N, C-alpha and C positions, 0 to 999 in steps of 0.2 A: 103366558111365553115362555118357549121353551128353552133348555139348556143352549139347543145347537143355533137357535138364532144369536142370543147372547155372543155365541165363542163366533160366531160369523162375522157380526159386528166388531167384535174386538179383534182379530184379523184383517178386519179391513180398515180400519187404525192402527193397527200397528201392535201401539199400549195406549193406555186410555188410564186416568187415574178413577179409582171405585167411586168415588163420588161422583165425577160427573157422567160415569156408564150408565147410573139408575136413573140421575136425572134426565140424562141425551134419549134412555128409550123408555121412561117415559113409567118407570118400573116402582114402589117402594124399596129402600134401601135395605129392609131387611130379606122380602124376595131378591134380592141384587145377589147377597152375601149369603145365602143359604145355595145361590144356583153355582154360583164360583166356587161358595165350597167344594160342590159334588165333582167342577172341570178341573179343579185344581186333585181332584182325590183319582180323577182319572188320568192326571200330567197332561191334560189339555195347553192349561194356562197356568203361569205362575205370576205370585202374589209377593209384592216388596213393600215393605213399611215404608213408608216415609212422610213429610211433614210441608204442608202446602201454606202459606201464610197463618202457622201457628193450629195448622188442625193434623191429626194424624189419619192420614189415611193410607189405601194401597195402591200403587201402581201395577197395574197389571199387562201383565204381555202372553201370546198365545207361543206357546210350542209348537214351531215346524220340526216336524218330524220332513225327513231325508225320503225323497222319491225311492220306492224300491225298481231295486233292479228285477225282473222276475225270472232270470235265467237262474240256477242253484249255483251256489260258488266253484262245485265241483267242472262245469263248463269249463273246460281253459286248465283247468288246474294244472301245475305240471308235474304233480306226483301222480305215478301211473297206475297208485293203489293207494290207499289208502281207508281206515275203520272208521266208518261216518259215526258212531257212536265214538269217535274223537277226535270227529273234528273242530274246532272251535269255527271257523269260518262255518262251516254249515250250520254249523251250532246257532249262533248269533242271526244267520240266515232263518232258517227255521222261526226264532223268535218274533224276528220280526214283520214277518209272511200275517204270523199268528195273531199280531197285532194289528194288523193292516185289514185284516180279514173281518176280523174282534167289529169294526166298524169306527175306531177310533184313529182314524188317518193322522 
């Protein structure tokens, strides 16, 4: 089972309890925990501790990243000239594009 398969399953559901996730995906709880830890470290899911019927588990939610605007903020910028190294909007755009290009949609 690949991390991306688990992520796709979580995204389809919106959110799911960890105890249900490993059962529904047919993987053991230990492997599920390792996959979720990697996804959480990559910023792809959030895990929120919760108690259901007296059992501690985690509510898993996929983190949805905003769609990218493929044009840099310089297009349409009201400033006639700015210093790119000091432009906060450009800096945020460059980092966002970098994350998108790294495959962490």
